[in-house]
C-alpha positions in Angstrom: 0.0 0.1 0.0 1.1 3.6 -0.7 0.2 6.9 0.1 0.7 8.5 -3.3 -3.2 8.2 -4.0 -3.2 11.1 -1.0 -5.7 9.2 1.0 -5.8 9.2 4.8 -5.2 5.7 6.2 -6.9 5.6 9.7 -5.4 3.9 12.6 -7.7 0.5 13.2 -6.1 0.4 16.9 -8.4 3.3 17.8 -11.5 1.3 18.0 -10.0 -1.2 20.4 -8.8 2.0 22.3 -12.3 3.3 22.7 -13.3 0.3 24.2 -10.4 0.5 26.5 -11.5 3.4 27.8 -14.6 2.7 28.3 -14.0 -0.4 30.4 -11.3 1.6 32.4 -13.8 4.4 33.5 -17.0 2.0 33.8 -14.6 0.1 36.1 -13.4 2.9 38.1 -17.1 4.1 38.8 -18.1 0.7 40.1 -15.0 0.8 42.5 -16.3 3.9 43.9 -19.2 2.4 45.1 -18.3 -0.7 46.3 -16.8 -0.8 50.0 -14.5 -3.6 49.3 -12.4 -1.4 46.9 -10.4 1.5 47.1 -10.1 4.5 45.1 -6.8 6.3 44.7 -5.9 9.8 42.8 -2.5 10.1 41.3 -0.6 12.4 39.0 0.1 11.1 35.6 3.9 10.8 36.1 3.5 10.1 39.6 4.1 7.0 41.9 0.8 5.1 40.7 2.8 1.9 40.6 2.9 2.1 44.3 -0.9 2.7 44.6 -1.6 -0.2 42.2 0.3 -2.9 43.9 -1.3 -1.8 47.1 -4.8 -2.4 45.8 -5.8 0.8 44.9 -7.7 1.7 41.4 -6.2 4.7 40.2 -7.7 8.0 38.8 -5.8 10.6 37.2 -7.5 13.9 37.3 -5.1 15.4 34.6 -6.6 13.0 32.2 -10.2 14.9 33.0 -8.5 18.3 32.7 -7.6 17.4 29.2 -10.8 15.9 28.3 -12.6 19.2 29.7 -10.0 20.9 27.1 -11.0 18.6 24.3 -14.5 19.3 24.7 -14.1 23.0 25.1 -15.7 23.6 28.0 -13.1 24.7 29.9 -13.6 28.2 29.6 -17.0 28.1 30.9 -16.0 26.3 34.0 -12.4 28.0 34.9 -14.3 31.1 36.0 -16.1 28.9 38.8 -12.5 28.4 40.0 -11.6 31.7 40.0 -14.8 33.1 41.7 -13.4 30.7 45.0 -10.1 32.3 44.8 -7.9 30.3 42.2 -6.0 32.4 39.7 -7.4 33.1 36.2 -3.6 32.0 35.0 -3.0 29.5 36.9 -2.9 26.0 35.8 -6.3 25.8 33.1 -6.3 21.5 33.9 -6.6 22.8 37.8 -9.1 25.2 37.6 -11.2 23.8 35.1 -11.4 20.4 36.6 -12.5 22.5 40.3 -14.8 24.2 38.0 -16.5 20.9 36.5 -16.9 19.7 40.1 -18.6 23.1 41.5 -20.7 22.9 38.5 -21.5 19.0 38.8 -20.7 18.1 35.3 -17.9 16.1 33.6 -17.2 15.0 30.0 -17.2 11.2 31.5 -21.4 11.7 31.6 -21.8 11.5 27.9 -18.8 9.6 27.1 -19.2 6.5 29.3 -22.4 7.1 31.2 -21.3 7.6 34.4 -21.6 10.7 36.9 -18.0 11.9 37.0 -14.8 11.2 38.9 -14.8 8.6 41.6 -14.5 9.7 45.1 -11.0 9.7 46.4 -9.6 7.9 49.6 -6.3 8.8 49.2 -4.8 11.6 46.8 -1.2 11.1 45.8 1.1 13.5 44.0 4.5 14.2 42.8 5.7 17.7 42.0 8.0 16.5 39.1 5.7 18.2 36.9 4.4 21.3 38.8 3.8 22.2 42.4 -0.1 23.0 41.7 -0.7 19.5 42.0 -0.3 19.8 45.5 -3.0 22.8 45.3 -5.3 21.0 43.0 -5.3 17.8 45.1 -5.7 19.9 48.3 -9.1 21.4 47.0 -10.2 17.4 46.8 -8.6 16.3 50.1 -10.6 19.4 51.5 -14.0 18.5 49.8 -13.6 14.8 50.8 -11.9 14.4 54.0 -9.3 12.4 52.2 -5.3 12.3 53.3 -3.0 14.1 50.4 0.2 12.7 50.2 3.1 13.0 47.9 6.8 13.4 46.9 9.0 16.4 45.9 11.8 15.3 44.0 15.1 17.9 43.1 13.9 20.3 40.3 15.9 21.7 37.5 18.4 18.7 37.8 21.2 18.6 35.1 22.8 15.3 35.6 20.9 13.1 37.6 23.1 11.5 40.6 23.0 8.9 42.8 22.4 11.3 45.5 19.5 12.6 43.8 18.0 9.0 43.3 18.7 8.2 46.8 16.7 11.2 48.2 13.8 10.5 46.2 13.9 6.7 46.8 13.2 7.7 50.5 10.4 10.2 49.9 9.0 7.2 48.2 9.8 4.9 51.4 8.1 7.6 53.3 5.2 7.8 51.4 4.6 4.0 51.4 4.7 4.0 55.1 2.4 6.8 55.4 -0.5 4.7 53.2 0.5 1.6 55.1 -0.4 3.7 58.4 -3.2 5.1 57.4 -4.8 2.3 55.7 -3.7 -0.8 57.9 -2.0 -2.7 55.1 1.5 -3.5 54.0 3.4 -2.9 50.7 4.5 -6.3 48.8 7.5 -5.6 47.3 7.5 -8.5 44.9 4.2 -7.3 43.8 5.5 -4.0 43.6 8.5 -5.4 41.1 5.7 -7.2 39.3 3.6 -3.8 38.7 6.9 -1.8 38.1 7.9 -4.6 35.4 4.4 -4.4 33.6 4.7 -0.5 33.6 8.0 -0.4 32.1 7.2 -3.0 29.5 4.1 -0.9 28.6 6.3 2.6 28.6 9.1 0.6 26.4 6.4 -0.3 23.9 5.3 3.1 23.8 8.7 4.7 22.9 8.6 1.9 19.8 5.4 3.1 18.9 6.3 6.8 18.8 9.5 5.9 17.2 8.0 4.6 14.2 7.4 8.3 13.2 11.3 8.1 12.2 10.5 6.5 9.1 9.8 8.5 5.6 6.9 9.0 5.6 5.9 8.7 9.7 3.5 6.1 10.4 1.8 8.1 13.1 1.7 12.2 14.0 1.7 13.8 17.4 -2.1 14.5 17.0 -2.3 10.4 16.8 0.1 10.4 19.7 -2.0 12.4 22.1 -5.0 9.9 21.5 -2.9 6.7 21.7 -1.0 7.7 24.8 -4.1 7.2 27.1 -3.2 3.4 28.0 0.3 4.5 28.7 -0.9 6.7 31.8 -4.1 5.4 32.7 -3.4 1.6 32.5 0.0 1.5 33.5 1.0 -1.4 35.4 -1.5 -3.3 33.5 -1.7 -6.5 31.0 -3.9 -4.4 29.2 -1.9 -1.4 28.1 1.2 -3.8 27.0 -1.6 -5.8 25.0 -2.9 -2.8 23.5 0.5 -1.3 22.5 1.9 -4.6 20.9 -1.4 -4.8 18.4 -0.5 -0.7 17.8 3.0 -1.5 17.2 2.4 -4.2 14.8 0.3 -2.2 12.7 2.3 0.8 12.7 5.6 -1.4 11.6 3.1 -2.6 8.9 2.8 0.9 7.7 6.6 1.8 7.9 7.2 -1.7 5.7 4.3 -0.6 3.0 5.1 3.1 2.9 2.0 4.0 4.7 2.5 7.7 5.9 0.2 9.5 8.4 -0.2 12.6 6.2 -0.3 11.4 2.4 2.5 13.1 0.2 4.6 14.1 3.3 6.6 17.3 2.6 7.9 18.4 5.6 8.4 17.0 9.1 8.0 19.2 12.3 8.3 19.1 15.8 6.0 20.0 18.6 7.5 21.5 22.1 5.4 21.7 24.9 1.7 21.1 25.7 -1.1 19.9 23.1 -3.9 22.9 22.6 -6.8 20.4 23.4 -9.7 22.2 22.3 -7.6 22.9 18.7 -6.3 19.3 18.6 -8.6 18.4 15.6 -8.4 21.6 13.8 -4.3 21.9 14.0 -4.1 18.2 12.6 -6.4 19.0 9.8 -4.3 22.1 8.8 -0.7 20.2 8.8 -2.5 17.7 6.8 -4.0 20.1 4.3 -0.2 21.8 4.4 1.2 17.8 3.8 3.3 18.2 6.7 3.4 16.2 9.5 4.3 16.9 13.2 6.7 13.8 13.6 7.8 14.1 17.1 6.8 16.2 20.7 8.2 16.2 24.1 5.0 16.0 25.4 4.2 12.1 24.3 7.8 11.3 25.3 6.7 12.1 28.6 5.7 8.6 29.5 8.4 6.8 27.6 10.8 5.7 30.4 13.8 3.9 30.7 13.3 0.1 31.1 13.1 -1.8 34.6 16.1 -4.0 34.8 14.4 -6.3 37.3 16.4 -4.9 40.4 15.0 -2.4 43.1 11.7 -1.2 42.0 11.5 1.9 44.5 15.0 2.6 42.8 13.7 2.5 39.2 10.7 4.6 40.0 12.9 7.4 42.2 15.3 7.4 38.8 12.1 7.7 36.5 10.4 10.2 38.2 13.4 12.5 38.5 15.0 12.1 34.8 11.9 13.1 33.2 12.1 16.0 30.6 10.0 19.0 32.4 12.3 17.9 35.7 15.8 18.8 34.1 17.9 22.1 33.5 18.2 24.3 30.6 21.0 22.6 29.3 20.1 19.1 29.5 16.5 19.9 27.6 18.3 21.7 24.8 20.8 18.5 24.3 17.3 16.6 24.1 15.5 18.5 21.9 18.5 18.9 19.3 18.7 15.0 19.3 15.1 14.8 18.3 15.6 17.0 15.8 18.0 15.1 14.4 16.6 11.7 15.0 13.4 12.4 13.3 14.4 14.3 10.2 12.9 17.6 11.4 12.7 20.1 9.3 11.4 22.9 11.7 10.0 23.2 15.5 7.0 24.7 17.1 7.1 25.9 20.5 3.8 26.2 22.1 3.8 28.7 24.8 1.1 27.7 27.3 -0.2 30.6 29.3 -1.1 28.7 32.6 1.5 26.1 32.2 5.0 27.8 32.6 6.3 24.3 33.7 5.6 22.7 30.5 7.1 25.8 28.5 10.2 26.2 26.9 10.1 29.3 24.8 10.2 32.0 27.6 14.2 32.0 28.2 15.7 31.8 25.1 15.5 28.5 24.6 13.6 28.7 20.9 16.2 31.3 20.0 19.3 29.1 20.9 17.7 25.7 19.4 17.3 27.9 15.9 20.9 28.6 16.1 22.3 25.2 17.4 20.0 23.2 14.8 20.0 26.0 11.9 16.3 25.1 11.6 13.6 27.3 11.5 11.6 27.9 14.6 8.1 29.1 15.3 6.5 29.9 18.8 2.9 30.3 19.1 0.7 31.2 21.7 -2.5 29.4 23.5 -3.1 27.2 26.2 -3.6 23.5 27.0 -7.4 24.0 27.8 -8.0 27.8 28.0 -9.2 29.6 24.6 -9.0 32.8 25.9 -5.2 32.7 25.2 -5.7 31.3 21.6 -6.3 33.2 18.4 -7.5 30.5 15.6 -7.1 32.9 12.9 -3.7 34.6 13.8 -2.2 30.5 14.7 -3.3 29.4 11.3 -1.8 31.8 9.6 1.3 31.8 11.3 1.4 28.1 10.6 1.0 28.7 6.9 3.9 31.3 6.8 5.9 28.9 8.6 5.4 25.8 6.2 6.5 28.5 3.5 9.1 29.4 5.1 10.3 25.6 5.4 9.7 25.2 1.6 12.1 28.6 1.1 14.7 27.0 3.7 15.1 24.0 1.9 15.5 25.4 -1.6 
């Protein structure tokens, strides 16, 4: 099969993804109503393996924030959070999620026929992404009378040293002790090792899925990635995530073999740095498709592509991976990673998303975009927007800038 005819080929595995998502959320809803089961909330790059190993069903509020953005309702809900004292330019995942709770609405109602997120018995965070998660979880801890616990790894790290890992491992041990004391249970290290191995395997498969975009033409795009990354976040530590990525990888490898591109007649290859613009994912995907330009790689989707577990100390693996993630590193380390990605994926130009309410995952504010332009000798565009809040995004201006940027790529290539 070839893309010469200019026809888009849908990813068949997406049907199974929809089924998995429904099964996941319906089961979470059932767990919340079953006194024999326990529900924990956790950050997306947090210590979810510990919670799974200790018998909790795990819910990830950041996913709910992304769903609110994708359904284009965040801007209606954020004012409710502002009304009780949350800043209008605070994380829009947080403010829209709190706003949805105050309004009593959730995209889970329409999508899966359930009332909304499950009530937590414990809320666990990791500030390796941002400090806002503490304040976000705190709202629900006060509302539900549930304990809020977490770890705070060192931030803006260059080389991750043994001392860093030892410190974070100690934080994880203290977290385990707090959960054990609160719930009268004990962590089985063999069970944790099993969960970490499953988590690592799903993560390794996810990396291989993303790497299919190294092919010319790319087998998938960033916009495919933000959809298909759901299992590696929501179902990490399960066999379901592994089975899904094995099937998806086989399909994408077949595309690579047969020369089937995600964007037919691919002309240019773009790197996306920063958060997705959830309310505009579909429109942006269509724009790049029309321009025969593939967004082949991103920092965001790689956030869950961890190093593989070697079968040793599971707490040490968790400590290292939670410290090594891109968002937690210093400017020099981030720049080195980005240059390697631009080279490895054969990128023609990079787009930096300046997400107004997410400074922690925005890397265009301190000269990084200019330094990348100088080092890589590639065109770079910075666009203004946000992960969820449409107040900060101009569709007309952004689409015009993207069109001009792609024309610049053509001129640059000539």
